[in-house]
C-alpha positions, 0 to 999 in steps of 0.5 A: 256185918262188919261194924266198929265198937261204937257202931255196935254200942249205937245199935244196942242203945237204939234197939228198944226205940228202933223196935217201937218205931213204926215202919215208915212206908208200910206199903213199900215194905209189904211189896218187898216182902211179897216179892221176896216170898216169890223168890224163895222156896219152901225147902230153902235155908235162908240167912238174913244179915243185919236182921235188927229186931227180927221183924222181916225174918219172922214174916218170911219164916213161914215161907222157908224151911229155916231162916238164920238171922244175924246182927252185930247188936246183942240188944237187937238179937235179944228183942228178936228172940223175944218176938220169936218166942212170943210168936212160937216161931220154930224155924227162925234162929237169931244170933249175934254175928258178922256177915263176913264169916259165919262158920259152918254155913259155907256153901249151904245157904239158898238165899242171903237177905240184906235189907237196909244194911249195906249202906251201914257197911264200910267194907262191902267188898269183904261182906259180899265175898263172904256172902258168896262163900255162904251161898250154894251155886245159883243161890240168891242175894236179895237186898233192899238198900237206901242209896243216900246219895239219891236223898237230900244233899243236906244228909251229907252235912248232917250225918258227920255231926250226928256221928260226933254226937253219938246220934248216928252210925257209920254210913256210906253214900252211893247211888244205885248204879254204884251198888249194882257195880259193886255187887256185879264186881263181886261175881254176882249176876244181877237178875232184877232191880226195882223200887217198891216205895209207895212215894213218887221218889224211892231211894231204896233200890231192891236188887236180886243177884245170883251166885254163878 
């Protein structure tokens, strides 16, 4: 993930509270996990960008050969490593890194996961290009992304104030069609879109796209 120094500091400060907060829509989260498992193979090498405290990577690790999970926050990665050690997970690796460039992994990844992170990236074009370099031909980008423009309009007013107070990171506002267009414009073929939320209105779009 491309992030400013202030954003990295924000996530470092928030990491322990973030780890303790319950997932707000557990049913929707479980649907996303199950569909992602169906898309992965036991022989796959997978990369997750913006992995946070590692919950998703550790849930999916039994379904693949290797999962490399990255985040810009040292504190998030420290917590993820603690979780992996507590669970004795041997095939999940956690490291501090950006999404745009991961040396040594180009063309070796079967699937890239980007859950709840693309709206936090200002230069998505660079990150999507980086993902394209990482994936094998036919490899998958699997993302579930909050589309903030589909949420309460008051969020647009609240976020700048929260950022001034150090209570929010940088975020981007877009609706699902714009995100789909960005992914397609980066050279991916969109294979599937869905909404997995358990509530009537779900602003988080699940997208599966393949590298040609």
